[in-house]
C-alpha positions as CSV (number, residue, x, y, z in Angstrom):
1,M,0.0,0.0,0.0
2,L,1.1,3.5,-0.8
3,V,0.2,6.7,0.9
4,I,-0.5,9.4,-1.7
5,L,-1.3,13.0,-1.1
6,A,-4.2,14.2,-3.3
7,N,-5.8,17.6,-2.7
8,N,-3.6,17.8,0.4
9,R,-5.4,14.8,1.9
10,P,-3.6,11.5,2.7
11,R,-5.1,8.6,0.8
12,R,-4.3,4.9,1.0
13,S,-4.2,3.2,-2.4
14,N,-2.6,0.4,-4.4
15,V,-0.3,1.1,-7.3
16,A,-3.0,0.7,-10.0
17,A,-5.2,3.3,-8.3
18,A,-2.2,5.6,-7.9
19,R,-1.7,5.5,-11.7
20,R,-5.4,6.5,-12.2
21,L,-5.2,9.3,-9.7
22,C,-5.7,12.8,-11.0
23,V,-2.4,14.8,-11.1
24,R,-1.9,18.5,-11.3
25,L,-0.5,19.6,-14.6
26,M,1.2,22.9,-14.9
27,H,0.2,23.9,-18.4
28,P,0.7,27.5,-19.6
29,K,-2.8,27.8,-21.1
30,S,-4.6,26.3,-18.1
31,P,-2.4,26.8,-15.0
32,G,-3.4,24.5,-12.2
33,A,-5.7,22.4,-14.3
34,W,-6.6,18.9,-13.1
35,R,-6.9,16.0,-15.5
36,M,-6.5,12.3,-15.6
37,T,-3.2,10.8,-16.4
38,D,-3.1,8.5,-19.4
39,T,-2.4,4.9,-18.2
40,L,-1.2,4.0,-21.7
41,T,2.1,4.9,-23.3
42,R,2.0,7.3,-26.3
43,E,2.8,4.4,-28.7
44,R,-0.1,2.3,-27.3
45,R,-2.5,5.2,-27.3
46,S,-1.5,5.9,-31.0
47,W,-2.1,2.2,-31.8
48,N,-5.5,2.3,-30.2
49,M,-6.5,5.4,-32.1
50,S,-5.3,4.0,-35.4
51,R,-7.8,1.1,-35.0
52,I,-10.8,3.5,-35.0
53,R,-12.5,2.8,-38.3
54,S,-13.4,5.4,-40.9
55,S,-15.2,2.9,-43.2
56,N,-17.3,-0.2,-42.5
57,T,-18.6,1.2,-39.2
58,K,-21.6,-0.3,-37.6
59,P,-24.0,2.5,-38.6
60,A,-22.7,2.3,-42.2
61,L,-23.2,-1.5,-42.3
62,L,-26.7,-1.1,-40.9
63,V,-27.6,1.4,-43.6
64,R,-26.1,-0.8,-46.3
65,S,-28.0,-3.8,-45.0
66,T,-31.2,-1.8,-45.0
67,L,-30.7,-0.6,-48.5
68,H,-29.9,-4.1,-49.7
69,G,-33.1,-5.3,-48.0
70,L,-35.1,-2.7,-49.9
71,G,-33.7,-4.0,-53.2
72,Y,-31.2,-1.2,-53.9
73,R,-27.7,-2.1,-55.3
74,F,-24.8,0.2,-54.7
75,R,-21.1,0.8,-54.7
76,L,-18.9,1.6,-51.8
77,H,-16.5,4.4,-51.0
78,A,-16.2,6.1,-54.4
79,R,-12.7,7.4,-54.4
80,K,-13.1,9.6,-57.4
81,L,-16.0,11.7,-55.9
82,P,-15.5,14.5,-53.4
83,G,-15.7,13.3,-49.8
84,R,-15.6,9.6,-50.7
85,P,-19.3,8.9,-50.1
86,D,-20.0,5.8,-48.0
87,I,-22.6,4.5,-50.4
88,L,-23.0,5.4,-54.0
89,L,-26.0,4.5,-56.2
90,P,-25.0,5.4,-59.8
91,K,-28.5,4.5,-61.2
92,Y,-30.1,7.2,-59.1
93,R,-27.0,9.5,-59.1
94,A,-27.2,9.4,-55.4
95,A,-24.5,9.5,-52.8
96,I,-25.1,8.6,-49.1
97,F,-22.9,9.7,-46.3
98,V,-23.2,7.9,-42.9
99,N,-21.7,10.4,-40.4
100,G,-20.9,10.0,-36.8
101,C,-22.7,12.6,-34.6
102,F,-19.5,13.4,-32.6
103,W,-17.0,13.9,-35.4
104,H,-19.4,15.6,-37.9
105,R,-21.3,17.7,-35.3
106,H,-24.9,16.6,-35.6
107,T,-26.8,19.7,-34.6
108,G,-29.0,19.1,-31.5
109,C,-27.7,15.6,-30.9
110,R,-26.4,14.8,-27.4
111,Q,-23.6,12.8,-28.9
112,A,-22.1,15.9,-30.4
113,Y,-20.6,17.1,-27.2
114,T,-17.2,18.9,-26.9
115,P,-14.6,17.3,-24.7
116,K,-13.7,19.3,-21.7
117,S,-10.0,19.2,-22.1
118,R,-8.2,20.9,-25.0
119,T,-11.4,22.6,-26.2
120,E,-9.5,24.9,-28.6
121,F,-8.0,21.9,-30.4
122,W,-11.3,20.1,-30.6
123,N,-13.3,23.1,-31.7
124,G,-10.8,23.7,-34.5
125,K,-11.0,20.1,-35.5
126,F,-14.8,20.1,-35.6
127,R,-14.9,23.3,-37.6
128,E,-12.6,21.8,-40.2
129,N,-14.7,18.7,-40.4
130,V,-18.0,20.6,-40.8
131,A,-16.4,22.9,-43.4
132,R,-15.1,19.9,-45.4
133,D,-18.5,18.2,-45.3
134,R,-20.2,21.3,-46.6
135,R,-17.6,21.8,-49.3
136,N,-17.9,18.1,-50.4
137,L,-21.8,18.3,-50.5
138,K,-21.6,21.5,-52.7
139,E,-19.1,19.8,-55.1
140,L,-21.3,16.8,-55.4
141,D,-24.3,19.0,-56.1
142,T,-22.5,20.9,-58.8
143,L,-21.5,17.5,-60.4
144,G,-25.2,16.5,-60.4
145,W,-25.3,14.1,-57.6
146,R,-28.1,14.0,-55.0
147,T,-26.9,13.5,-51.5
148,L,-28.3,12.2,-48.2
149,T,-26.6,12.4,-44.9
150,V,-27.6,9.6,-42.4
151,W,-26.5,10.4,-38.8
152,E,-25.3,7.7,-36.4
153,C,-28.1,8.4,-34.0
154,E,-30.7,7.9,-36.8
155,T,-29.6,4.3,-37.3
156,R,-31.0,3.2,-34.0
157,D,-34.6,3.5,-35.2
158,I,-34.8,1.1,-38.2
159,A,-38.4,1.9,-39.1
160,A,-37.6,5.7,-39.4
161,L,-34.4,4.9,-41.3
162,V,-36.4,2.8,-43.8
163,G,-38.9,5.6,-44.2
164,R,-36.2,8.2,-44.8
165,L,-34.4,6.0,-47.4
166,K,-37.7,5.2,-49.2
167,A,-38.6,8.9,-49.4
168,F,-35.2,9.8,-50.7
169,F,-35.3,7.3,-53.5
170,Q,-38.9,8.1,-54.4
171,D,-37.9,11.7,-54.9
172,A,-34.9,10.5,-57.0
173,E,-37.2,8.3,-59.2
174,R,-39.7,11.1,-59.5
175,S,-37.1,13.7,-60.6
176,G,-35.5,11.1,-62.9
177,R,-38.9,10.6,-64.6
178,E,-39.4,14.3,-65.0
179,K,-35.9,14.7,-66.6
180,K,-36.8,11.9,-69.1
181,K,-40.0,13.7,-70.0
182,V,-38.2,17.0,-70.5
183,Q,-35.6,15.2,-72.7
184,E,-38.4,13.5,-74.8
185,I,-40.2,16.8,-75.3
186,E,-36.9,18.5,-76.4
187,E,-36.2,15.6,-78.8
188,C,-39.7,15.9,-80.3
189,E,-39.4,19.7,-80.7
190,A,-36.0,19.3,-82.4
């Protein structure tokens, strides 16, 4: 057993608990701030973070499964399009992004919180993500692609997800039929 002073109070603890104990860090931006020490080495933390997926996530797999069940066939991760959409349906000229609420800042979602430590860093990172998402959606729109963003929290209610996907593709089919009619009329007039 060790005796550790925390907040000027003696505390008995074992070694593992001592490692988890909050330590006072003297940081120029936040003098006297308290935060948890990391129990992992930098290399191990880096390895853990490198295993966080950017594709084939559970929400994306769920959306793909739902689309397949509805009879739609698609391509994955189109590298040639801006933003590499998660799901691409060339027949409908539709691109679907499955975004995590935390990383892409789903407005009004409780999962889109900002971490309490290093808030400047996180806010900058989130601003860049949102700006990139907007830029990619604009570029896809100018290329003539219809886009749909499915948020991570929306994948929990399958019935609502099915309704949203059906509505998106009904609009795509309707607009596709209208374009064909316009083309037929233009051909007849020519």
